[in-house]
A tleap script that builds the chain and sets N, CA, C and O, in Angstrom:
source leaprc.protein.ff14SB
mol = sequence {
  NMET PRO ALA SER THR TYR ASN LEU GLU GLN
  VAL LYS ARG ARG PRO LEU THR LYS ARG ASN
  LEU ARG GLU LEU ASN ILE GLU GLN SER TRP
  GLN SER ILE LEU ASP HIE PRO GLY LEU VAL
  TYR VAL ASP PRO SER GLY ALA GLN HIE LYS
  PRO VAL GLY PHE SER VAL ASN LYS SER SER
  PHE GLY ALA PHE PRO GLY THR ALA ALA GLU
  LEU GLY TRP LEU ALA TYR LEU HIE LEU GLY
  GLU PRO LEU VAL GLU GLU ARG GLY ASN VAL
  GLU GLN PRO PRO PRO ASP THR PHE SER THR
  ARG SER TYR VAL ASN ARG SER GLN THR SER
  THR LEU LYS PHE SER ASP THR CVAL
}
set mol.1.N position { 119.031 52.714 100.032 }
set mol.1.CA position { 118.282 53.081 98.855 }
set mol.1.C position { 117.509 54.367 99.152 }
set mol.1.O position { 116.659 54.379 100.043 }
set mol.2.N position { 117.792 55.461 98.413 }
set mol.2.CA position { 117.093 56.718 98.683 }
set mol.2.C position { 115.632 56.654 98.242 }
set mol.2.O position { 115.292 56.015 97.246 }
set mol.3.N position { 114.799 57.318 98.991 }
set mol.3.CA position { 113.375 57.361 98.648 }
set mol.3.C position { 113.139 58.472 97.636 }
set mol.3.O position { 113.567 59.608 97.842 }
set mol.4.N position { 112.467 58.148 96.556 }
set mol.4.CA position { 112.232 59.145 95.512 }
set mol.4.C position { 111.085 60.084 95.861 }
set mol.4.O position { 110.948 61.140 95.243 }
set mol.5.N position { 110.264 59.725 96.833 }
set mol.5.CA position { 109.122 60.570 97.171 }
set mol.5.C position { 109.440 61.587 98.255 }
set mol.5.O position { 108.624 62.465 98.533 }
set mol.6.N position { 110.603 61.484 98.866 }
set mol.6.CA position { 110.951 62.411 99.944 }
set mol.6.C position { 111.467 63.708 99.348 }
set mol.6.O position { 112.462 63.706 98.623 }
set mol.7.N position { 110.808 64.802 99.642 }
set mol.7.CA position { 111.201 66.099 99.120 }
set mol.7.C position { 111.001 67.132 100.217 }
set mol.7.O position { 109.912 67.231 100.781 }
set mol.8.N position { 112.037 67.899 100.526 }
set mol.8.CA position { 111.934 68.893 101.584 }
set mol.8.C position { 111.117 70.107 101.165 }
set mol.8.O position { 110.549 70.791 102.016 }
set mol.9.N position { 111.050 70.382 99.883 }
set mol.9.CA position { 110.313 71.546 99.406 }
set mol.9.C position { 108.848 71.203 99.218 }
set mol.9.O position { 108.510 70.132 98.715 }
set mol.10.N position { 107.971 72.129 99.630 }
set mol.10.CA position { 106.544 71.923 99.439 }
set mol.10.C position { 106.105 72.307 98.033 }
set mol.10.O position { 105.077 71.830 97.551 }
set mol.11.N position { 106.872 73.162 97.375 }
set mol.11.CA position { 106.460 73.665 96.066 }
set mol.11.C position { 107.541 73.374 95.036 }
set mol.11.O position { 108.711 73.205 95.379 }
set mol.12.N position { 107.147 73.319 93.797 }
set mol.12.CA position { 108.068 73.183 92.675 }
set mol.12.C position { 108.134 74.521 91.959 }
set mol.12.O position { 107.103 75.149 91.721 }
set mol.13.N position { 109.319 74.958 91.620 }
set mol.13.CA position { 109.518 76.249 90.963 }
set mol.13.C position { 109.763 76.016 89.478 }
set mol.13.O position { 110.718 75.341 89.096 }
set mol.14.N position { 108.892 76.581 88.641 }
set mol.14.CA position { 108.998 76.427 87.191 }
set mol.14.C position { 108.954 77.805 86.536 }
set mol.14.O position { 108.229 78.682 87.005 }
set mol.15.N position { 109.718 78.014 85.458 }
set mol.15.CA position { 109.627 79.296 84.752 }
set mol.15.C position { 108.223 79.496 84.182 }
set mol.15.O position { 107.581 78.547 83.731 }
set mol.16.N position { 107.762 80.737 84.212 }
set mol.16.CA position { 106.452 81.090 83.676 }
set mol.16.C position { 106.509 81.012 82.155 }
set mol.16.O position { 107.393 81.615 81.547 }
set mol.17.N position { 105.597 80.290 81.529 }
set mol.17.CA position { 105.590 80.099 80.079 }
set mol.17.C position { 104.521 80.968 79.428 }
set mol.17.O position { 103.696 81.574 80.111 }
set mol.18.N position { 104.548 81.021 78.089 }
set mol.18.CA position { 103.521 81.770 77.356 }
set mol.18.C position { 102.146 81.159 77.589 }
set mol.18.O position { 101.142 81.871 77.622 }
set mol.19.N position { 102.101 79.858 77.747 }
set mol.19.CA position { 100.821 79.205 78.034 }
set mol.19.C position { 100.282 79.658 79.391 }
set mol.19.O position { 99.083 79.894 79.542 }
set mol.20.N position { 101.184 79.778 80.387 }
set mol.20.CA position { 100.756 80.270 81.700 }
set mol.20.C position { 100.217 81.693 81.607 }
set mol.20.O position { 99.250 82.038 82.286 }
set mol.21.N position { 100.845 82.527 80.761 }
set mol.21.CA position { 100.368 83.899 80.594 }
set mol.21.C position { 98.969 83.919 79.994 }
set mol.21.O position { 98.140 84.747 80.373 }
set mol.22.N position { 98.701 83.003 79.052 }
set mol.22.CA position { 97.347 82.911 78.481 }
set mol.22.C position { 96.358 82.433 79.537 }
set mol.22.O position { 95.241 82.945 79.621 }
set mol.23.N position { 96.769 81.446 80.349 }
set mol.23.CA position { 95.875 80.935 81.392 }
set mol.23.C position { 95.580 81.991 82.452 }
set mol.23.O position { 94.482 82.018 83.008 }
set mol.24.N position { 96.547 82.857 82.735 }
set mol.24.CA position { 96.349 83.927 83.711 }
set mol.24.C position { 95.679 85.152 83.094 }
set mol.24.O position { 95.447 86.147 83.781 }
set mol.25.N position { 95.368 85.081 81.799 }
set mol.25.CA position { 94.666 86.134 81.063 }
set mol.25.C position { 95.491 87.421 80.983 }
set mol.25.O position { 94.926 88.513 80.917 }
set mol.26.N position { 96.812 87.302 80.989 }
set mol.26.CA position { 97.663 88.490 80.921 }
set mol.26.C position { 97.744 89.009 79.494 }
set mol.26.O position { 97.803 90.221 79.287 }
set mol.27.N position { 97.749 88.119 78.502 }
set mol.27.CA position { 97.821 88.560 77.109 }
set mol.27.C position { 96.613 89.403 76.713 }
set mol.27.O position { 96.729 90.283 75.859 }
set mol.28.N position { 95.455 89.148 77.321 }
set mol.28.CA position { 94.251 89.891 76.979 }
set mol.28.C position { 94.066 91.133 77.851 }
set mol.28.O position { 93.396 92.076 77.431 }
set mol.29.N position { 94.635 91.154 79.036 }
set mol.29.CA position { 94.367 92.255 79.972 }
set mol.29.C position { 95.609 93.076 80.309 }
set mol.29.O position { 95.643 93.732 81.350 }
set mol.30.N position { 96.631 93.053 79.448 }
set mol.30.CA position { 97.855 93.767 79.784 }
set mol.30.C position { 97.647 95.281 79.824 }
set mol.30.O position { 98.313 95.971 80.595 }
set mol.31.N position { 96.731 95.806 79.005 }
set mol.31.CA position { 96.494 97.253 79.007 }
set mol.31.C position { 95.875 97.708 80.330 }
set mol.31.O position { 96.213 98.775 80.841 }
set mol.32.N position { 94.970 96.900 80.882 }
set mol.32.CA position { 94.380 97.269 82.174 }
set mol.32.C position { 95.418 97.169 83.297 }
set mol.32.O position { 95.322 97.878 84.299 }
set mol.33.N position { 96.401 96.293 83.129 }
set mol.33.CA position { 97.489 96.208 84.116 }
set mol.33.C position { 98.310 97.496 84.092 }
set mol.33.O position { 98.664 98.029 85.143 }
set mol.34.N position { 98.614 98.000 82.880 }
set mol.34.CA position { 99.395 99.235 82.762 }
set mol.34.C position { 98.613 100.463 83.215 }
set mol.34.O position { 99.215 101.453 83.631 }
set mol.35.N position { 97.286 100.417 83.144 }
set mol.35.CA position { 96.455 101.559 83.542 }
set mol.35.C position { 96.194 101.614 85.043 }
set mol.35.O position { 95.483 102.507 85.504 }
set mol.36.N position { 96.743 100.694 85.807 }
set mol.36.CA position { 96.509 100.684 87.260 }
set mol.36.C position { 97.081 101.965 87.877 }
set mol.36.O position { 98.231 102.314 87.609 }
set mol.37.N position { 96.291 102.669 88.700 }
set mol.37.CA position { 96.772 103.944 89.264 }
set mol.37.C position { 97.960 103.792 90.213 }
set mol.37.O position { 98.684 104.760 90.447 }
set mol.38.N position { 98.169 102.614 90.754 }
set mol.38.CA position { 99.297 102.418 91.661 }
set mol.38.C position { 100.642 102.388 90.957 }
set mol.38.O position { 101.679 102.427 91.618 }
set mol.39.N position { 100.652 102.318 89.633 }
set mol.39.CA position { 101.905 102.269 88.885 }
set mol.39.C position { 102.415 103.648 88.482 }
set mol.39.O position { 103.511 103.759 87.933 }
set mol.40.N position { 101.647 104.697 88.743 }
set mol.40.CA position { 102.065 106.050 88.380 }
set mol.40.C position { 103.131 106.513 89.364 }
set mol.40.O position { 102.943 106.460 90.580 }
set mol.41.N position { 104.256 106.969 88.812 }
set mol.41.CA position { 105.375 107.447 89.623 }
set mol.41.C position { 105.439 108.969 89.502 }
set mol.41.O position { 105.389 109.511 88.397 }
set mol.42.N position { 105.548 109.644 90.621 }
set mol.42.CA position { 105.676 111.102 90.634 }
set mol.42.C position { 107.098 111.429 91.063 }
set mol.42.O position { 107.513 111.102 92.175 }
set mol.43.N position { 107.850 112.085 90.162 }
set mol.43.CA position { 109.231 112.429 90.485 }
set mol.43.C position { 109.267 113.672 91.380 }
set mol.43.O position { 108.229 114.296 91.600 }
set mol.44.N position { 110.445 114.044 91.899 }
set mol.44.CA position { 110.537 115.194 92.820 }
set mol.44.C position { 110.043 116.511 92.228 }
set mol.44.O position { 109.626 117.400 92.971 }
set mol.45.N position { 110.084 116.652 90.893 }
set mol.45.CA position { 109.601 117.903 90.287 }
set mol.45.C position { 108.086 117.918 90.131 }
set mol.45.O position { 107.525 118.941 89.740 }
set mol.46.N position { 107.406 116.802 90.427 }
set mol.46.CA position { 105.949 116.752 90.349 }
set mol.46.C position { 105.413 116.148 89.066 }
set mol.46.O position { 104.199 116.012 88.911 }
set mol.47.N position { 106.293 115.783 88.142 }
set mol.47.CA position { 105.836 115.186 86.877 }
set mol.47.C position { 105.446 113.730 87.111 }
set mol.47.O position { 106.114 113.001 87.845 }
set mol.48.N position { 104.353 113.324 86.471 }
set mol.48.CA position { 103.878 111.947 86.612 }
set mol.48.C position { 104.423 111.083 85.480 }
set mol.48.O position { 104.435 111.493 84.319 }
set mol.49.N position { 104.869 109.896 85.831 }
set mol.49.CA position { 105.389 108.943 84.854 }
set mol.49.C position { 104.601 107.654 84.974 }
set mol.49.O position { 104.318 107.175 86.073 }
set mol.50.N position { 104.257 107.106 83.830 }
set mol.50.CA position { 103.459 105.886 83.782 }
set mol.50.C position { 104.214 104.870 82.926 }
set mol.50.O position { 104.814 105.255 81.923 }
set mol.51.N position { 104.205 103.589 83.288 }
set mol.51.CA position { 104.914 102.603 82.466 }
set mol.51.C position { 104.283 102.484 81.079 }
set mol.51.O position { 103.066 102.585 80.924 }
set mol.52.N position { 105.137 102.268 80.075 }
set mol.52.CA position { 104.647 102.134 78.695 }
set mol.52.C position { 104.502 100.678 78.293 }
set mol.52.O position { 103.903 100.381 77.259 }
set mol.53.N position { 105.035 99.772 79.084 }
set mol.53.CA position { 104.950 98.351 78.772 }
set mol.53.C position { 105.671 97.544 79.831 }
set mol.53.O position { 106.270 98.089 80.758 }
set mol.54.N position { 105.599 96.236 79.674 }
set mol.54.CA position { 106.315 95.350 80.584 }
set mol.54.C position { 106.611 94.051 79.857 }
set mol.54.O position { 106.050 93.771 78.797 }
set mol.55.N position { 107.486 93.278 80.435 }
set mol.55.CA position { 107.881 92.010 79.842 }
set mol.55.C position { 107.918 90.942 80.921 }
set mol.55.O position { 108.354 91.189 82.046 }
set mol.56.N position { 107.453 89.751 80.563 }
set mol.56.CA position { 107.516 88.586 81.437 }
set mol.56.C position { 108.230 87.496 80.650 }
set mol.56.O position { 107.702 86.979 79.665 }
set mol.57.N position { 109.422 87.157 81.088 }
set mol.57.CA position { 110.278 86.165 80.428 }
set mol.57.C position { 110.453 86.500 78.950 }
set mol.57.O position { 111.092 87.505 78.641 }
set mol.58.N position { 109.916 85.707 78.021 }
set mol.58.CA position { 110.132 85.950 76.591 }
set mol.58.C position { 108.996 86.721 75.933 }
set mol.58.O position { 109.007 86.897 74.715 }
set mol.59.N position { 108.027 87.179 76.697 }
set mol.59.CA position { 106.880 87.916 76.157 }
set mol.59.C position { 106.967 89.377 76.568 }
set mol.59.O position { 107.294 89.696 77.711 }
set mol.60.N position { 106.667 90.268 75.612 }
set mol.60.CA position { 106.639 91.704 75.889 }
set mol.60.C position { 105.247 92.241 75.618 }
set mol.60.O position { 104.556 91.772 74.714 }
set mol.61.N position { 104.840 93.222 76.402 }
set mol.61.CA position { 103.533 93.849 76.260 }
set mol.61.C position { 103.726 95.353 76.242 }
set mol.61.O position { 104.526 95.888 77.010 }
set mol.62.N position { 102.994 96.042 75.366 }
set mol.62.CA position { 103.134 97.485 75.247 }
set mol.62.C position { 104.401 97.827 74.491 }
set mol.62.O position { 104.807 97.097 73.587 }
set mol.63.N position { 105.029 98.939 74.859 }
set mol.63.CA position { 106.216 99.427 74.153 }
set mol.63.C position { 107.497 99.097 74.910 }
set mol.63.O position { 108.462 99.858 74.836 }
set mol.64.N position { 107.529 97.993 75.627 }
set mol.64.CA position { 108.726 97.606 76.377 }
set mol.64.C position { 109.802 97.157 75.393 }
set mol.64.O position { 109.550 96.268 74.580 }
set mol.65.N position { 111.001 97.754 75.446 }
set mol.65.CA position { 112.060 97.365 74.506 }
set mol.65.C position { 112.709 96.041 74.911 }
set mol.65.O position { 113.187 95.896 76.036 }
set mol.66.N position { 112.722 95.089 73.998 }
set mol.66.CA position { 113.334 93.793 74.285 }
set mol.66.C position { 112.444 92.931 75.153 }
set mol.66.O position { 111.245 93.176 75.287 }
set mol.67.N position { 113.060 91.909 75.743 }
set mol.67.CA position { 112.316 91.019 76.636 }
set mol.67.C position { 113.064 90.885 77.957 }
set mol.67.O position { 114.256 91.180 78.047 }
set mol.68.N position { 112.356 90.444 78.956 }
set mol.68.CA position { 112.969 90.253 80.275 }
set mol.68.C position { 114.014 89.141 80.228 }
set mol.68.O position { 115.021 89.203 80.933 }
set mol.69.N position { 113.776 88.125 79.400 }
set mol.69.CA position { 114.733 87.018 79.296 }
set mol.69.C position { 116.063 87.507 78.733 }
set mol.69.O position { 117.122 87.033 79.142 }
set mol.70.N position { 116.012 88.460 77.790 }
set mol.70.CA position { 117.249 89.018 77.234 }
set mol.70.C position { 118.038 89.789 78.296 }
set mol.70.O position { 119.267 89.843 78.251 }
set mol.71.N position { 117.324 90.376 79.240 }
set mol.71.CA position { 117.977 91.127 80.317 }
set mol.71.C position { 118.390 90.241 81.487 }
set mol.71.O position { 119.043 90.706 82.421 }
set mol.72.N position { 118.011 88.963 81.436 }
set mol.72.CA position { 118.373 88.031 82.497 }
set mol.72.C position { 117.380 87.978 83.637 }
set mol.72.O position { 117.685 87.432 84.696 }
set mol.73.N position { 116.188 88.540 83.440 }
set mol.73.CA position { 115.147 88.505 84.470 }
set mol.73.C position { 114.182 87.390 84.144 }
set mol.73.O position { 113.665 87.334 83.029 }
set mol.74.N position { 113.928 86.509 85.076 }
set mol.74.CA position { 112.997 85.408 84.865 }
set mol.74.C position { 111.919 85.417 85.935 }
set mol.74.O position { 112.198 85.621 87.117 }
set mol.75.N position { 110.684 85.193 85.506 }
set mol.75.CA position { 109.556 85.070 86.432 }
set mol.75.C position { 109.269 83.588 86.608 }
set mol.75.O position { 109.350 82.818 85.651 }
set mol.76.N position { 108.936 83.191 87.824 }
set mol.76.CA position { 108.700 81.783 88.125 }
set mol.76.C position { 107.292 81.577 88.653 }
set mol.76.O position { 106.698 82.470 89.258 }
set mol.77.N position { 106.776 80.392 88.414 }
set mol.77.CA position { 105.485 79.964 88.929 }
set mol.77.C position { 105.766 78.884 89.960 }
set mol.77.O position { 106.496 77.931 89.686 }
set mol.78.N position { 105.193 79.029 91.137 }
set mol.78.CA position { 105.407 78.063 92.207 }
set mol.78.C position { 104.227 77.103 92.243 }
set mol.78.O position { 103.137 77.466 92.685 }
set mol.79.N position { 104.445 75.881 91.779 }
set mol.79.CA position { 103.389 74.871 91.758 }
set mol.79.C position { 103.248 74.261 93.142 }
set mol.79.O position { 104.240 73.859 93.749 }
set mol.80.N position { 102.034 74.190 93.637 }
set mol.80.CA position { 101.787 73.599 94.941 }
set mol.80.C position { 101.884 74.569 96.093 }
set mol.80.O position { 101.701 74.176 97.245 }
set mol.81.N position { 102.168 75.825 95.813 }
set mol.81.CA position { 102.265 76.820 96.880 }
set mol.81.C position { 100.868 77.171 97.380 }
set mol.81.O position { 99.964 77.390 96.574 }
set mol.82.N position { 100.680 77.226 98.691 }
set mol.82.CA position { 99.345 77.563 99.201 }
set mol.82.C position { 98.988 79.010 98.879 }
set mol.82.O position { 99.850 79.889 98.898 }
set mol.83.N position { 97.715 79.249 98.585 }
set mol.83.CA position { 97.269 80.600 98.282 }
set mol.83.C position { 97.204 81.462 99.537 }
set mol.83.O position { 97.356 82.681 99.460 }
set mol.84.N position { 96.980 80.847 100.681 }
set mol.84.CA position { 96.904 81.548 101.953 }
set mol.84.C position { 98.080 81.081 102.808 }
set mol.84.O position { 98.403 79.894 102.832 }
set mol.85.N position { 98.707 82.003 103.496 }
set mol.85.CA position { 99.839 81.647 104.360 }
set mol.85.C position { 99.380 80.640 105.408 }
set mol.85.O position { 98.401 80.873 106.116 }
set mol.86.N position { 100.093 79.522 105.502 }
set mol.86.CA position { 99.692 78.473 106.434 }
set mol.86.C position { 99.919 78.889 107.880 }
set mol.86.O position { 99.040 78.725 108.726 }
set mol.87.N position { 101.093 79.425 108.159 }
set mol.87.CA position { 101.415 79.856 109.523 }
set mol.87.C position { 102.145 81.181 109.449 }
set mol.87.O position { 103.120 81.321 108.710 }
set mol.88.N position { 101.683 82.138 110.201 }
set mol.88.CA position { 102.351 83.423 110.213 }
set mol.88.C position { 103.228 83.630 111.431 }
set mol.88.O position { 104.077 84.522 111.432 }
set mol.89.N position { 103.044 82.828 112.466 }
set mol.89.CA position { 103.784 83.021 113.716 }
set mol.89.C position { 104.838 81.935 113.886 }
set mol.89.O position { 104.898 81.288 114.931 }
set mol.90.N position { 105.660 81.733 112.878 }
set mol.90.CA position { 106.679 80.694 112.933 }
set mol.90.C position { 107.802 81.166 113.858 }
set mol.90.O position { 108.350 82.253 113.676 }
set mol.91.N position { 108.134 80.349 114.839 }
set mol.91.CA position { 109.190 80.675 115.794 }
set mol.91.C position { 110.293 79.637 115.705 }
set mol.91.O position { 110.105 78.549 115.160 }
set mol.92.N position { 111.433 79.988 116.244 }
set mol.92.CA position { 112.564 79.066 116.272 }
set mol.92.C position { 112.195 77.865 117.138 }
set mol.92.O position { 111.770 78.051 118.279 }
set mol.93.N position { 112.343 76.643 116.635 }
set mol.93.CA position { 111.998 75.476 117.455 }
set mol.93.C position { 113.019 75.282 118.579 }
set mol.93.O position { 114.155 75.744 118.474 }
set mol.94.N position { 112.614 74.600 119.650 }
set mol.94.CA position { 113.571 74.342 120.726 }
set mol.94.C position { 114.663 73.389 120.236 }
set mol.94.O position { 114.431 72.611 119.311 }
set mol.95.N position { 115.837 73.442 120.841 }
set mol.95.CA position { 116.902 72.535 120.407 }
set mol.95.C position { 116.525 71.082 120.679 }
set mol.95.O position { 115.788 70.774 121.616 }
set mol.96.N position { 117.049 70.207 119.838 }
set mol.96.CA position { 116.790 68.779 120.024 }
set mol.96.C position { 117.428 68.301 121.324 }
set mol.96.O position { 118.555 68.677 121.647 }
set mol.97.N position { 116.712 67.485 122.054 }
set mol.97.CA position { 117.222 66.910 123.296 }
set mol.97.C position { 117.461 65.432 123.069 }
set mol.97.O position { 116.526 64.678 122.799 }
set mol.98.N position { 118.698 65.026 123.178 }
set mol.98.CA position { 119.023 63.619 122.951 }
set mol.98.C position { 118.747 62.778 124.191 }
set mol.98.O position { 118.316 61.629 124.086 }
set mol.99.N position { 118.993 63.348 125.355 }
set mol.99.CA position { 118.806 62.600 126.588 }
set mol.99.C position { 118.569 63.576 127.728 }
set mol.99.O position { 119.091 64.691 127.730 }
set mol.100.N position { 117.778 63.141 128.691 }
set mol.100.CA position { 117.547 63.982 129.866 }
set mol.100.C position { 118.459 63.595 131.020 }
set mol.100.O position { 118.366 64.174 132.102 }
set mol.101.N position { 119.330 62.634 130.806 }
set mol.101.CA position { 120.249 62.203 131.859 }
set mol.101.C position { 121.406 63.186 131.974 }
set mol.101.O position { 121.771 63.861 131.012 }
set mol.102.N position { 121.963 63.247 133.153 }
set mol.102.CA position { 123.159 64.051 133.377 }
set mol.102.C position { 124.371 63.144 133.267 }
set mol.102.O position { 124.366 62.025 133.781 }
set mol.103.N position { 125.389 63.615 132.612 }
set mol.103.CA position { 126.599 62.819 132.443 }
set mol.103.C position { 127.717 63.457 133.247 }
set mol.103.O position { 127.808 64.678 133.367 }
set mol.104.N position { 128.544 62.619 133.782 }
set mol.104.CA position { 129.656 63.097 134.604 }
set mol.104.C position { 130.960 62.576 134.022 }
set mol.104.O position { 130.974 61.659 133.200 }
set mol.105.N position { 132.035 63.169 134.458 }
set mol.105.CA position { 133.354 62.758 134.027 }
set mol.105.C position { 133.700 61.434 134.713 }
set mol.105.O position { 133.834 61.414 135.937 }
set mol.106.N position { 133.848 60.338 133.982 }
set mol.106.CA position { 134.093 59.016 134.574 }
set mol.106.C position { 135.565 58.788 134.882 }
set mol.106.O position { 135.938 57.725 135.378 }
set mol.107.N position { 136.394 59.768 134.596 }
set mol.107.CA position { 137.808 59.607 134.936 }
set mol.107.C position { 138.078 59.974 136.396 }
set mol.107.O position { 139.221 59.927 136.852 }
set mol.108.N position { 137.019 60.340 137.126 }
set mol.108.CA position { 137.191 60.632 138.551 }
set mol.108.C position { 137.571 59.354 139.290 }
set mol.108.O position { 137.170 58.258 138.899 }
set mol.109.N position { 138.329 59.501 140.336 }
set mol.109.CA position { 138.761 58.339 141.128 }
set mol.109.C position { 137.760 57.963 142.197 }
set mol.109.O position { 137.800 56.840 142.701 }
set mol.110.N position { 136.862 58.865 142.561 }
set mol.110.CA position { 135.871 58.544 143.592 }
set mol.110.C position { 134.750 57.695 142.996 }
set mol.110.O position { 134.499 57.727 141.791 }
set mol.111.N position { 134.084 56.936 143.865 }
set mol.111.CA position { 132.994 56.063 143.450 }
set mol.111.C position { 131.766 56.904 143.122 }
set mol.111.O position { 131.426 57.841 143.844 }
set mol.112.N position { 131.108 56.552 142.019 }
set mol.112.CA position { 129.917 57.284 141.597 }
set mol.112.C position { 128.693 56.398 141.713 }
set mol.112.O position { 128.773 55.185 141.518 }
set mol.113.N position { 127.581 56.996 142.026 }
set mol.113.CA position { 126.331 56.264 142.131 }
set mol.113.C position { 125.375 56.834 141.078 }
set mol.113.O position { 125.090 58.031 141.084 }
set mol.114.N position { 124.880 55.982 140.176 }
set mol.114.CA position { 123.981 56.411 139.112 }
set mol.114.C position { 122.567 55.963 139.417 }
set mol.114.O position { 122.356 54.879 139.961 }
set mol.115.N position { 121.612 56.783 139.074 }
set mol.115.CA position { 120.209 56.398 139.213 }
set mol.115.C position { 119.420 57.010 138.059 }
set mol.115.O position { 119.813 58.021 137.478 }
set mol.116.N position { 118.316 56.377 137.751 }
set mol.116.CA position { 117.468 56.843 136.657 }
set mol.116.C position { 116.035 56.868 137.150 }
set mol.116.O position { 115.600 55.947 137.841 }
set mol.117.N position { 115.305 57.900 136.807 }
set mol.117.CA position { 113.909 58.003 137.219 }
set mol.117.C position { 113.029 58.138 135.993 }
set mol.117.O position { 113.457 58.606 134.939 }
set mol.118.N position { 111.799 57.716 136.161 }
set mol.118.CA position { 110.843 57.799 135.058 }
set mol.118.C position { 109.815 58.859 135.376 }
set mol.118.O position { 108.909 59.099 134.579 }
savepdb mol mol.pdb
quit
């Protein structure tokens, strides 16, 4: 009987909804998001380009043509994901050791002596 509470994933991945956008205050602050100086792109000729809008799933903000969902882009919300990285120095674990005993080929014709220590 499989256990219904056993889950290998720590987080659940859900599409971001319009309600989530309201809870994150994106509908009210989208203009300040577009005005962020880090979004200005300078092309090789020196002209500055600034985004005119953006879209998150089925919601569009500013002058963004269409929606991200129409283009096949989906944003997800990870429920249960820690806000701070739990471990940054994750290393490869050592291989599993089934036994510390040495095994020999028992098809040998000579007599073998086995011993075990604790």
